[in-house]
C-alpha positions in Angstrom: 0.7 66.2 -38.5 -1.3 65.0 -41.7 -4.9 63.2 -41.1 -3.3 60.0 -42.6 -0.6 60.0 -40.1 -3.2 60.8 -37.6 -5.8 58.0 -38.5 -3.2 55.4 -38.9 -1.8 55.6 -35.5 -5.4 55.7 -34.3 -5.4 52.6 -36.5 -3.2 51.2 -35.2 -3.7 51.7 -32.0 -6.8 50.2 -32.0 -6.6 46.8 -32.6 -3.1 46.1 -30.3 -6.1 47.7 -27.9 -7.9 45.0 -30.0 -5.2 42.7 -30.1 -4.2 42.7 -25.8 -8.6 42.4 -25.5 -8.6 38.5 -27.6 -5.6 37.6 -26.0 -6.2 38.3 -22.5 -10.3 36.6 -23.4 -8.2 33.9 -24.5 -5.8 33.8 -21.6 -9.1 33.7 -18.4 -12.1 31.3 -20.9 -9.7 28.9 -22.4 -6.8 28.7 -20.1 -7.9 29.4 -16.9 -10.0 26.3 -15.9 -7.1 24.5 -17.2 -5.3 26.1 -14.0 -8.2 25.7 -12.1 -7.9 21.6 -12.8 -4.5 21.8 -12.1 -4.4 23.8 -8.7 -7.1 20.6 -8.2 -5.1 18.2 -9.2 -2.0 19.5 -6.8 -4.8 20.0 -3.6 -6.3 16.4 -4.2 -2.3 14.5 -4.5 -1.5 16.4 -0.7 -4.2 14.3 0.8 -4.4 10.9 -1.1 -0.2 11.5 0.2 -2.0 12.3 3.4 -3.9 8.9 3.6 -1.7 6.2 1.8 0.5 7.7 4.5 -2.0 6.7 7.4 -3.1 3.5 5.6 -1.3 0.4 7.1 -2.0 -3.0 5.1 -3.0 -3.8 8.0 -6.0 -1.1 7.7 -10.0 -3.2 7.8 -10.5 -1.6 4.5 -6.9 -3.0 3.4 -7.3 -6.3 4.6 -11.3 -6.5 3.2 -10.0 -6.4 0.3 -7.6 -8.2 0.0 -8.6 -11.2 1.9 -12.2 -10.5 -1.0 -9.3 -11.0 -3.5 -7.6 -14.0 -2.8 -3.3 -13.8 -4.7 -4.3 -13.9 -8.2 -2.3 -17.0 -11.0 -1.7 -15.5 -14.1 -5.8 -17.3 -15.8 -7.1 -15.6 -12.9 -10.2 -13.8 -14.3 -9.8 -10.0 -15.4 -10.5 -7.8 -12.4 -9.7 -10.4 -10.3 -6.9 -8.9 -8.8 -8.0 -5.4 -8.2 -9.6 -4.1 -6.6 -11.4 0.1 -5.0 -8.2 0.8 -2.9 -5.2 -1.8 -3.3 -3.8 -3.7 -6.2 -2.5 -7.0 -5.9 0.5 -9.4 -7.7 0.1 -12.5 -8.3 3.6 -12.9 -5.7 0.8 -11.9 -3.4 2.3 -8.4 -2.6 -0.1 -5.9 -2.8 0.2 -2.3 -3.7 -2.1 0.3 -1.7 -3.3 2.9 -4.3 -4.6 6.8 -5.5 -6.5 7.5 -8.5 -6.3 10.9 -10.4 -8.8 10.3 -13.7 -11.1 14.3 -13.4 -10.1 15.7 -17.1 -9.3 15.1 -20.0 -7.4 18.8 -19.6 -4.7 17.1 -17.1 -3.0 13.9 -16.9 -4.0 11.4 -14.5 -1.9 10.3 -12.0 -2.0 7.6 -9.6 0.1 7.3 -6.0 1.5 4.0 -4.9 2.7 2.6 -1.0 3.1 -0.4 -2.0 3.6 -4.1 0.5 7.8 -3.5 -0.2 7.6 0.1 1.8 7.9 1.6 -1.8 6.3 4.4 -3.1 5.0 4.8 -6.1 4.2 7.5 -8.7 2.4 7.2 -12.5 0.9 9.6 -15.0 0.2 7.2 -17.1 -4.0 6.9 -18.5 -5.5 4.7 -17.0 -9.1 5.0 -18.0 -11.6 5.5 -15.7 -12.1 3.4 -13.1 -8.8 1.7 -13.8 -10.1 -0.4 -16.5 -6.5 -0.9 -18.6 -5.4 -2.6 -15.0 -8.9 -4.7 -14.3 -8.8 -6.2 -17.8 -4.9 -7.2 -18.1 -3.6 -9.9 -16.8 -2.2 -10.2 -13.4 1.3 -9.2 -12.5 4.1 -11.6 -11.0 5.2 -9.0 -8.6 4.9 -4.4 -7.9 8.1 -4.5 -9.9 6.8 -6.2 -13.4 3.5 -4.2 -12.1 6.1 -0.5 -12.4 7.3 -1.6 -15.6 4.5 -2.0 -16.5 2.8 0.3 -16.3 5.3 3.2 -15.5 5.4 3.6 -11.8 8.1 5.5 -10.9 9.4 6.0 -6.9 8.9 8.3 -5.5 10.4 9.2 -1.1 7.0 9.1 -0.4 4.7 12.6 1.0 8.5 14.1 2.2 9.4 14.9 -1.4 6.5 15.5 -3.1 6.5 18.8 -1.6 10.0 19.2 -3.4 8.9 18.1 -7.1 
């Protein structure tokens, strides 16, 4: 084999090796944080579903928030119909919720259990402390709220393991 051909093969193999090295570096430094956030969110989701399943409408925290909120009207002040863990509708229905908003790399997640007994999940961006919801007028019912904020019904904690 001549020297130029051997040099050419050496150069090609070196470039392949460098390309593989930089690909691995890219995957580790740029995609790994995304993976860790995704894993963190899934862990949070399991915990949140467990907390929501244990929280009933007669829970002292829920009752305290509902008592402080009063039933909103269409002319209610912004933010007066949503609390730290409860969102109240003008017809008296409410959602007990948990919310994930930690990273721009992983979509937001809202998990809720309605006073109607149904479970809801949404992936809209609701901003920090649910600001998007707090400054909108109150919804008249859970169904209207679910439609307005793109919530989907699901079967609760049992089904979430299959998703």
